[in-house]
FIROPA-975340 format. One line per field, with one value per residue: x, y, z of N, C-alpha, C in turn; residue number from 1. Coordinates in nm, 2 decimals, decimal comma, padded with zeros to 4 digits, m for minus. Atoms other than C-alpha are relative to their C-alpha. Layout:
# residues N
nxx <- X;...
nyy <- Y;...
nzz <- Z;...
caxx <- X;...
cayy <- Y;...
cazz <- Z;...
cxx <- X;...
cyy <- Y;...
czz <- Z;...
i <- NUM;...
END
This chain:
# residues 129
nxx <- 00,11;00,09;00,08;00,08;00,08;00,13;00,05;00,07;00,14;m00,04;00,03;00,12;00,08;m00,04;00,02;00,11;00,03;00,00;00,14;00,15;m00,06;00,02;00,14;00,02;m00,06;00,10;00,09;m00,04;m00,05;00,11;00,09;m00,09;00,01;00,11;00,02;m00,13;00,02;00,15;00,08;00,07;m00,07;m00,09;00,12;00,13;m00,02;m00,02;00,07;00,14;00,05;m00,03;m00,15;00,00;00,02;m00,14;m00,01;m00,04;m00,12;m00,06;00,08;m00,04;m00,13;00,04;00,07;m00,10;m00,06;00,06;m00,05;m00,15;m00,02;00,03;m00,10;m00,16;m00,02;00,03;m00,14;m00,10;m00,03;m00,06;m00,16;m00,03;00,00;m00,09;m00,15;m00,01;m00,02;m00,15;00,06;00,00;m00,02;00,14;00,10;m00,05;00,04;00,13;00,01;m00,06;00,10;00,07;m00,01;00,06;00,12;00,06;m00,06;00,09;00,13;m00,02;00,02;00,16;00,10;m00,02;m00,01;00,10;00,11;00,10;00,03;m00,09;m00,14;00,03;m00,02;m00,12;m00,03;00,01;m00,10;m00,15;00,01;00,01;m00,13;m00,12;00,04
nyy <- 00,11;m00,03;00,13;00,11;00,02;00,00;m00,07;00,08;00,02;00,09;00,13;00,05;00,00;00,08;00,14;m00,03;00,04;00,17;00,07;m00,02;00,11;00,11;00,02;00,08;00,14;00,07;00,04;00,09;00,16;00,12;00,04;00,06;00,15;00,06;00,02;00,10;00,12;00,02;00,02;m00,12;m00,07;m00,12;m00,09;00,02;m00,13;m00,13;m00,14;00,01;00,10;00,00;00,07;00,12;00,09;00,01;00,00;m00,09;m00,12;m00,05;m00,10;m00,11;m00,06;m00,07;m00,11;m00,06;m00,06;m00,11;m00,12;m00,05;m00,06;m00,13;m00,08;00,00;m00,09;m00,11;m00,04;00,00;m00,16;m00,04;00,00;m00,02;m00,12;m00,06;00,03;m00,08;m00,13;m00,01;m00,02;00,16;m00,03;m00,01;00,12;00,11;00,04;00,08;00,11;00,15;00,01;00,06;00,16;00,08;00,00;00,06;00,13;00,07;m00,01;00,12;00,13;m00,01;00,05;00,13;00,10;00,03;m00,10;m00,02;m00,15;m00,08;m00,01;m00,11;m00,10;m00,01;m00,06;m00,13;m00,11;00,00;m00,11;m00,15;m00,03;m00,05;m00,10
nzz <- m00,04;m00,07;m00,10;00,05;m00,06;00,03;m00,08;m00,10;00,09;00,11;m00,08;m00,05;00,17;00,05;m00,07;00,04;00,09;m00,03;m00,07;00,11;00,07;m00,11;m00,02;00,10;00,04;m00,07;00,04;00,12;00,02;m00,03;00,11;00,07;m00,07;00,04;00,13;00,08;m00,02;00,06;m00,13;m00,01;00,14;m00,03;00,05;m00,13;m00,04;00,07;m00,10;m00,02;m00,06;m00,13;m00,03;00,02;m00,15;m00,07;m00,16;m00,03;00,01;00,14;00,02;m00,04;00,04;00,08;m00,03;m00,09;00,12;00,08;m00,10;00,06;00,11;m00,03;m00,07;00,03;00,07;m00,06;m00,02;00,09;00,04;m00,15;m00,02;00,11;00,00;m00,11;00,03;00,15;m00,06;m00,11;m00,12;m00,07;m00,18;m00,06;00,00;m00,05;m00,12;m00,01;00,10;m00,09;m00,09;00,12;00,05;m00,09;00,00;00,13;m00,03;m00,13;00,05;00,08;m00,09;m00,04;00,11;00,03;m00,11;m00,05;m00,01;m00,09;m00,01;m00,07;00,08;00,05;m00,02;m00,05;00,14;00,02;m00,08;00,05;00,11;m00,07;m00,05;00,09;00,07
caxx <- 07,43;07,05;06,87;06,71;06,50;06,12;05,91;05,66;05,34;05,51;05,55;05,21;05,04;05,27;05,16;04,81;04,80;04,95;04,63;04,41;04,64;04,63;04,27;04,20;04,41;04,21;03,91;04,04;04,24;03,97;03,75;04,02;04,06;03,69;03,73;04,06;03,89;03,56;03,34;03,25;03,25;03,49;03,16;02,98;03,12;02,98;02,87;02,51;02,51;02,48;02,75;02,85;02,74;03,10;03,18;03,13;03,47;03,54;03,25;03,38;03,73;03,57;03,37;03,68;03,87;03,62;03,63;04,00;03,95;03,72;03,96;04,31;04,27;04,17;04,47;04,68;04,62;04,67;05,03;05,10;05,04;05,24;05,54;05,49;05,49;05,78;05,55;05,56;05,66;05,29;05,13;05,40;05,30;04,95;05,03;05,13;04,82;04,62;04,74;04,69;04,33;04,30;04,47;04,22;03,90;04,00;04,05;03,74;03,55;03,70;03,67;03,30;02,95;02,80;02,66;02,90;03,19;03,01;03,00;03,36;03,43;03,27;03,44;03,77;03,66;03,54;03,87;04,06;03,87
cayy <- 05,67;05,70;05,53;05,24;05,23;05,18;05,42;05,28;05,41;05,21;04,91;04,88;05,00;04,71;04,47;04,58;04,48;04,12;04,08;04,17;03,90;03,63;03,67;03,62;03,33;03,19;03,14;03,08;02,81;02,62;02,70;02,60;02,26;02,21;02,29;02,07;01,77;01,81;01,87;02,22;02,39;02,67;02,91;02,83;03,15;03,45;03,81;03,73;03,38;03,35;03,12;02,78;02,61;02,74;02,65;02,94;03,05;03,04;03,30;03,51;03,53;03,61;03,91;03,99;04,05;04,22;04,47;04,49;04,58;04,88;05,00;04,95;05,20;05,49;05,42;05,36;05,73;05,84;05,72;05,75;06,12;06,19;05,99;06,18;06,51;06,44;06,41;06,08;06,19;06,28;05,92;05,73;05,73;05,60;05,37;05,03;05,13;05,13;04,82;04,66;04,73;04,63;04,30;04,25;04,36;04,10;03,81;03,90;03,88;03,54;03,39;03,46;03,67;03,60;03,95;04,01;03,95;04,18;04,47;04,40;04,43;04,74;04,92;04,82;04,97;05,30;05,28;05,32;05,60
cazz <- m03,55;m03,52;m03,22;m03,33;m03,05;m03,07;m02,89;m02,61;m02,88;m03,15;m02,94;m02,86;m03,25;m03,33;m03,04;m03,13;m03,45;m03,35;m03,13;m03,41;m03,64;m03,35;m03,28;m03,67;m03,71;m03,40;m03,57;m03,93;m03,86;m03,70;m04,01;m04,24;m04,04;m04,13;m04,48;m04,58;m04,38;m04,57;m04,26;m04,41;m04,79;m04,81;m04,88;m04,54;m04,37;m04,57;m04,43;m04,49;m04,32;m03,94;m03,87;m03,95;m03,61;m03,48;m03,11;m02,92;m02,86;m03,23;m03,26;m02,97;m03,13;m03,43;m03,26;m03,05;m03,38;m03,56;m03,26;m03,31;m03,64;m03,56;m03,31;m03,46;m03,72;m03,46;m03,26;m03,53;m03,64;m03,30;m03,28;m03,64;m03,63;m03,31;m03,47;m03,82;m03,59;m03,34;m03,07;m02,96;m02,59;m02,57;m02,66;m02,51;m02,15;m02,20;m02,50;m02,30;m02,08;m02,38;m02,50;m02,17;m02,16;m02,52;m02,42;m02,11;m02,32;m02,59;m02,33;m02,17;m02,49;m02,60;m02,22;m02,20;m02,29;m01,95;m01,83;m01,57;m01,86;m02,09;m01,85;m01,75;m02,13;m02,16;m01,89;m02,03;m02,36;m02,19;m02,00;m02,34;m02,47
cxx <- m00,15;m00,02;m00,11;m00,12;m00,14;m00,09;m00,12;m00,16;00,05;m00,03;m00,15;m00,10;00,06;m00,06;m00,19;m00,08;00,03;m00,08;m00,07;00,05;m00,04;m00,16;m00,09;00,04;m00,06;m00,10;00,03;00,06;m00,09;m00,09;00,10;00,03;m00,13;m00,01;00,10;m00,05;m00,13;m00,14;m00,08;00,05;00,05;m00,11;m00,10;00,02;m00,03;m00,08;m00,12;m00,05;00,05;00,15;m00,02;00,00;00,12;m00,04;m00,02;00,11;00,03;m00,06;00,06;00,12;00,00;m00,05;00,12;00,11;m00,05;00,01;00,14;00,00;m00,07;00,09;00,17;m00,02;00,00;00,13;00,11;00,01;00,03;00,18;00,06;00,04;00,11;00,17;00,01;00,06;00,10;m00,03;m00,04;00,00;m00,16;m00,09;00,08;m00,05;m00,15;00,00;m00,01;m00,17;m00,13;m00,01;m00,05;m00,16;m00,05;00,02;m00,12;m00,15;m00,03;00,00;m00,14;m00,10;00,01;m00,04;m00,19;m00,10;m00,09;m00,03;00,11;00,17;m00,02;m00,01;00,15;00,06;00,00;00,06;00,12;00,00;m00,05;00,15;00,10;m00,02;00,04
cyy <- 00,05;m00,11;m00,08;m00,04;00,02;00,04;m00,12;m00,01;m00,12;m00,14;m00,06;00,02;m00,17;m00,13;00,00;m00,03;m00,18;m00,05;m00,01;m00,12;m00,12;m00,03;m00,04;m00,12;m00,12;m00,10;m00,08;m00,11;m00,12;m00,01;m00,04;m00,14;m00,07;m00,02;m00,09;m00,14;m00,02;00,01;00,11;00,03;00,14;00,13;00,00;00,09;00,10;00,10;m00,04;m00,12;00,05;m00,01;m00,12;m00,10;00,02;m00,01;00,19;00,08;00,03;00,15;00,13;00,06;00,09;00,14;00,09;00,09;00,10;00,16;00,06;00,08;00,14;00,09;00,04;00,13;00,15;00,03;00,03;00,18;00,09;00,04;00,01;00,16;00,05;m00,03;00,09;00,18;00,04;00,03;m00,12;m00,01;00,03;m00,13;m00,10;m00,07;m00,09;m00,11;m00,13;00,02;m00,05;m00,11;m00,10;00,00;m00,05;m00,16;m00,08;00,00;m00,08;m00,13;m00,02;m00,05;m00,14;m00,10;00,00;00,14;00,00;00,18;00,06;00,01;00,12;00,14;00,01;00,10;00,13;00,11;m00,02;00,08;00,13;00,00;00,03;00,10;00,13
czz <- 00,02;00,11;m00,04;00,09;m00,01;00,13;00,08;m00,14;m00,11;00,00;m00,02;m00,12;m00,06;00,05;m00,03;m00,13;m00,04;00,05;m00,08;m00,09;00,07;00,02;m00,20;m00,04;00,07;m00,08;m00,16;m00,01;00,04;m00,15;m00,13;00,00;m00,07;m00,17;m00,07;00,06;m00,04;00,07;m00,04;m00,17;00,06;m00,01;00,12;00,10;m00,08;00,07;00,03;00,10;00,15;00,03;m00,05;00,09;00,06;00,18;00,06;00,03;m00,11;m00,03;00,10;m00,05;m00,12;00,05;00,07;m00,13;m00,10;00,12;00,01;m00,10;m00,03;00,06;m00,06;m00,05;00,08;00,07;m00,07;m00,05;00,09;m00,01;m00,18;m00,03;00,08;m00,08;m00,13;00,08;00,12;00,12;00,07;00,14;00,02;00,02;00,07;00,14;00,01;m00,13;00,07;00,11;m00,09;m00,03;00,13;00,02;m00,10;00,03;00,07;m00,08;m00,10;00,06;00,05;m00,13;m00,05;00,13;00,00;m00,07;00,10;00,06;00,06;m00,09;m00,09;00,05;00,04;m00,15;m00,05;00,05;m00,05;m00,12;00,04;00,06;m00,12;m00,07;00,06
i <- 1;2;3;4;5;6;7;8;9;10;11;12;13;14;15;16;17;18;19;20;21;22;23;24;25;26;27;28;29;30;31;32;33;34;35;36;37;38;39;40;41;42;43;44;45;46;47;48;49;50;51;52;53;54;55;56;57;58;59;60;61;62;63;64;65;66;67;68;69;70;71;72;73;74;75;76;77;78;79;80;81;82;83;84;85;86;87;88;89;90;91;92;93;94;95;96;97;98;99;100;101;102;103;104;105;106;107;108;109;110;111;112;113;114;115;116;117;118;119;120;121;122;123;124;125;126;127;128;129
END
């Protein structure tokens, strides 16, 4: 019988993916509510347009989501190559540390864009590299 235990690195990858989706859900659900209540047209949020006067937390969730989208593929490649080559033991020890730093960075990103928070967010990102 095969061991069905999920390695820490694969678990971290799934959690990072869930975080990325949760951040998208946060700002998309707000926007969908506006469209369904006829307070904004469905095309109010184009890539070329700045924003449809979203509240600051919605914009911060959107930016945190985009940051995750930029970094998730890099993490996924490292974890999946390690899995494919049977080297998960190499990345397992730091995978949860990376995930913790990523969760903290996204949380700080959503909370505020005050200079101290931006500095903290940058340091959390540096710690992930």
